[in-house]
TORMAR-415092 format. One record per residue (C-alpha): residue number from 0; x, y, z. Coordinates in pm, whole numbers. Layout:
N
> lokol_xx_yy_zz
> NUM_X_Y_Z $
...
END
This chain:
258
> lokol_xx_yy_zz
> 0_18545_-13734_8744 $
> 1_18516_-13512_9094 $
> 2_18236_-13249_9091 $
> 3_18345_-12889_9213 $
> 4_18069_-12799_9419 $
> 5_18267_-12502_9594 $
> 6_18034_-12262_9462 $
> 7_17730_-12392_9412 $
> 8_17469_-12261_9670 $
> 9_17290_-12550_9913 $
> 10_17039_-12286_10135 $
> 11_16755_-12354_9888 $
> 12_16473_-12415_9773 $
> 13_16299_-12098_9879 $
> 14_16064_-12193_10121 $
> 15_15696_-12171_10062 $
> 16_15374_-12057_10194 $
> 17_15110_-12243_10056 $
> 18_14716_-12120_9952 $
> 19_14449_-12382_9941 $
> 20_14255_-12380_9661 $
> 21_13886_-12506_9620 $
> 22_13840_-12529_9221 $
> 23_13463_-12649_9023 $
> 24_13529_-12942_8868 $
> 25_13592_-12778_8525 $
> 26_13857_-12520_8610 $
> 27_14129_-12543_8303 $
> 28_14340_-12212_8409 $
> 29_14548_-12378_8664 $
> 30_14888_-12185_8461 $
> 31_14676_-11831_8452 $
> 32_14643_-11883_8858 $
> 33_15007_-11949_8904 $
> 34_15107_-11625_8735 $
> 35_14931_-11420_8985 $
> 36_15120_-11581_9265 $
> 37_15498_-11463_9364 $
> 38_15766_-11717_9411 $
> 39_15748_-11810_9755 $
> 40_15413_-11926_9735 $
> 41_15247_-12247_9624 $
> 42_14874_-12303_9520 $
> 43_14736_-12633_9609 $
> 44_14385_-12720_9449 $
> 45_14105_-12987_9530 $
> 46_13823_-12992_9314 $
> 47_13443_-13034_9360 $
> 48_13283_-13336_9247 $
> 49_13192_-13376_8837 $
> 50_12840_-13287_8793 $
> 51_12720_-13382_8442 $
> 52_12556_-12991_8411 $
> 53_12624_-12681_8185 $
> 54_12718_-12367_8294 $
> 55_12411_-12221_8497 $
> 56_12228_-12154_8785 $
> 57_12226_-12533_8869 $
> 58_12588_-12554_8839 $
> 59_12676_-12275_9048 $
> 60_12402_-12401_9330 $
> 61_12582_-12762_9291 $
> 62_12955_-12639_9337 $
> 63_12897_-12417_9637 $
> 64_12721_-12706_9841 $
> 65_12882_-12645_10180 $
> 66_12959_-13044_10240 $
> 67_13129_-13057_9862 $
> 68_13351_-12712_9956 $
> 69_13440_-12870_10287 $
> 70_13523_-13174_10165 $
> 71_13801_-13019_9908 $
> 72_13879_-12810_10222 $
> 73_13982_-13151_10422 $
> 74_14174_-13235_10122 $
> 75_14435_-12949_10113 $
> 76_14456_-12893_10494 $
> 77_14757_-13150_10497 $
> 78_15013_-12976_10371 $
> 79_14923_-12662_10594 $
> 80_14785_-12339_10396 $
> 81_14772_-12048_10544 $
> 82_14417_-11943_10361 $
> 83_14196_-12142_10154 $
> 84_14005_-11960_9879 $
> 85_13685_-12085_9684 $
> 86_13742_-11993_9353 $
> 87_13412_-11970_9190 $
> 88_13290_-11639_9105 $
> 89_12916_-11739_9038 $
> 90_12955_-12054_9300 $
> 91_13003_-11765_9543 $
> 92_12707_-11513_9446 $
> 93_12466_-11739_9367 $
> 94_12365_-11715_9720 $
> 95_12383_-11342_9791 $
> 96_12588_-11183_10054 $
> 97_12491_-11377_10280 $
> 98_12551_-11681_10118 $
> 99_12899_-11590_10027 $
> 100_12963_-11497_10405 $
> 101_12828_-11905_10501 $
> 102_13056_-12008_10206 $
> 103_13315_-11857_10454 $
> 104_13203_-11927_10777 $
> 105_13214_-12343_10629 $
> 106_13563_-12327_10467 $
> 107_13660_-12227_10822 $
> 108_13477_-12466_10998 $
> 109_13621_-12766_10833 $
> 110_13964_-12649_10972 $
> 111_14128_-12421_10748 $
> 112_14271_-12092_10924 $
> 113_14145_-11829_10699 $
> 114_13903_-11815_10363 $
> 115_13838_-11613_10094 $
> 116_13594_-11678_9837 $
> 117_13618_-11502_9470 $
> 118_13287_-11284_9525 $
> 119_13383_-11204_9854 $
> 120_13697_-11045_9679 $
> 121_13523_-10890_9477 $
> 122_13343_-10685_9762 $
> 123_13701_-10647_9963 $
> 124_13814_-10426_9625 $
> 125_13523_-10274_9609 $
> 126_13526_-10130_9912 $
> 127_13940_-10053_9889 $
> 128_13857_-9852_9560 $
> 129_13568_-9686_9679 $
> 130_13353_-9819_9373 $
> 131_12980_-9690_9333 $
> 132_12922_-9821_8971 $
> 133_13029_-10068_8759 $
> 134_13025_-10258_8437 $
> 135_13012_-10618_8409 $
> 136_13128_-10884_8202 $
> 137_13031_-11215_8166 $
> 138_13081_-11566_8000 $
> 139_12703_-11638_8199 $
> 140_12399_-11668_8037 $
> 141_12143_-11358_8128 $
> 142_12003_-11563_8462 $
> 143_12347_-11579_8586 $
> 144_12467_-11256_8493 $
> 145_12139_-11112_8640 $
> 146_12259_-11292_8966 $
> 147_12556_-11091_8986 $
> 148_12431_-10806_8952 $
> 149_12208_-10841_9242 $
> 150_12490_-10949_9415 $
> 151_12637_-10618_9350 $
> 152_12347_-10417_9463 $
> 153_12339_-10577_9752 $
> 154_12692_-10432_9781 $
> 155_12582_-10091_9695 $
> 156_12715_-10079_9386 $
> 157_12547_-9984_9059 $
> 158_12596_-10181_8738 $
> 159_12546_-9931_8476 $
> 160_12602_-10173_8177 $
> 161_12625_-10546_8111 $
> 162_12727_-10788_7819 $
> 163_12720_-11167_7861 $
> 164_12880_-11440_7613 $
> 165_12606_-11689_7718 $
> 166_12793_-11998_7716 $
> 167_12710_-12322_7868 $
> 168_13076_-12453_7881 $
> 169_13398_-12446_7744 $
> 170_13457_-12113_7906 $
> 171_13874_-12138_7919 $
> 172_13896_-12170_7520 $
> 173_13751_-11807_7456 $
> 174_14023_-11626_7310 $
> 175_14198_-11276_7463 $
> 176_14058_-11107_7119 $
> 177_13660_-11199_7213 $
> 178_13736_-11106_7577 $
> 179_13910_-10794_7515 $
> 180_13592_-10699_7240 $
> 181_13318_-10786_7521 $
> 182_13511_-10587_7780 $
> 183_13510_-10278_7514 $
> 184_13186_-10306_7409 $
> 185_13032_-10358_7772 $
> 186_13228_-10040_7942 $
> 187_13025_-9795_8049 $
> 188_13241_-9435_8032 $
> 189_13091_-9324_8357 $
> 190_13143_-9640_8537 $
> 191_13409_-9679_8783 $
> 192_13549_-9969_8676 $
> 193_13542_-10298_8524 $
> 194_13467_-10673_8662 $
> 195_13524_-10963_8455 $
> 196_13360_-11275_8608 $
> 197_13435_-11652_8585 $
> 198_13752_-11816_8728 $
> 199_13748_-12015_8404 $
> 200_13773_-11705_8160 $
> 201_14086_-11615_8062 $
> 202_14199_-11233_8156 $
> 203_14601_-11215_8255 $
> 204_14759_-11083_7951 $
> 205_14468_-10820_7860 $
> 206_14411_-10646_8188 $
> 207_14700_-10406_8169 $
> 208_14651_-10286_7801 $
> 209_14288_-10267_7874 $
> 210_14307_-10042_8181 $
> 211_14564_-9827_7992 $
> 212_14303_-9798_7751 $
> 213_14013_-9719_7982 $
> 214_14178_-9552_8273 $
> 215_13973_-9712_8533 $
> 216_14028_-10065_8705 $
> 217_13953_-10374_8503 $
> 218_13904_-10655_8788 $
> 219_13898_-11006_8735 $
> 220_13822_-11310_8905 $
> 221_14159_-11501_8942 $
> 222_14345_-11149_8999 $
> 223_14094_-11066_9271 $
> 224_14089_-11419_9423 $
> 225_14512_-11456_9435 $
> 226_14508_-11078_9559 $
> 227_14264_-11090_9834 $
> 228_14472_-11437_9940 $
> 229_14792_-11245_9922 $
> 230_14689_-10970_10149 $
> 231_14602_-11179_10446 $
> 232_14962_-11309_10400 $
> 233_15079_-10981_10396 $
> 234_15228_-11023_10015 $
> 235_15217_-10818_9711 $
> 236_15015_-10932_9411 $
> 237_15229_-11021_9120 $
> 238_15102_-10932_8748 $
> 239_14840_-10685_8615 $
> 240_14629_-10505_8835 $
> 241_14807_-10117_8906 $
> 242_14508_-10010_9076 $
> 243_14477_-10304_9330 $
> 244_14873_-10225_9369 $
> 245_14831_-9892_9440 $
> 246_15061_-9815_9145 $
> 247_14930_-9570_8874 $
> 248_15181_-9501_8608 $
> 249_15141_-9467_8199 $
> 250_15428_-9681_8126 $
> 251_15365_-9938_8377 $
> 252_15518_-10277_8336 $
> 253_15391_-10608_8462 $
> 254_15550_-10940_8539 $
> 255_15511_-11135_8236 $
> 256_15601_-11494_8332 $
> 257_15445_-11765_8113 $
END
């Protein structure tokens, strides 16, 4: 039986632009990461080597070692990404502002055309939104959370309140209710924004309702990383984050692709 192809469009598929992603070995939220990207952007992931260690200062140091980061960078260069992102909050703040800059430099030295890190993206959002005070939410222990507070201090941002879960692993299994409750308890009404750390902590679907309730930016690790990458590509972020999108409407609607 002959098939009539007269009305079928053959100009596709949609041309893709690439972002290389360097993720820690334990990342389990690839699907959430993709929800932030427009349909003409592809994410190409490489991981740091597996380490038998719990989420801690030690793990953050291991996954941010320059030779691991550069090896992962080279793994994604064959698909010609426009930018390479180091997708790890703790690994990019563990050595302070200078350490974050060194990470970006290491990625570019390995051949990337440009580089972003999660904590560097946080620094960009701080400048873009003019933040001077912030509440911090993390799944980490006290020591790792304190390092984040110190990183923000280097940026001139005062952390007025922080809450943490104290988890050593399985962070991707934390449910939305737990994260939302922690944000509501951890927010300081006088803080300019809330930052939720860790690229392995699910946040996508709770950002919009919490921003409406708190009437301030709720910034999260995956959101900021993709936002910073897309900004360099001249593209708009998909998904929740009304302040980052320059939009504040009481009835904002967000992309809900699953």
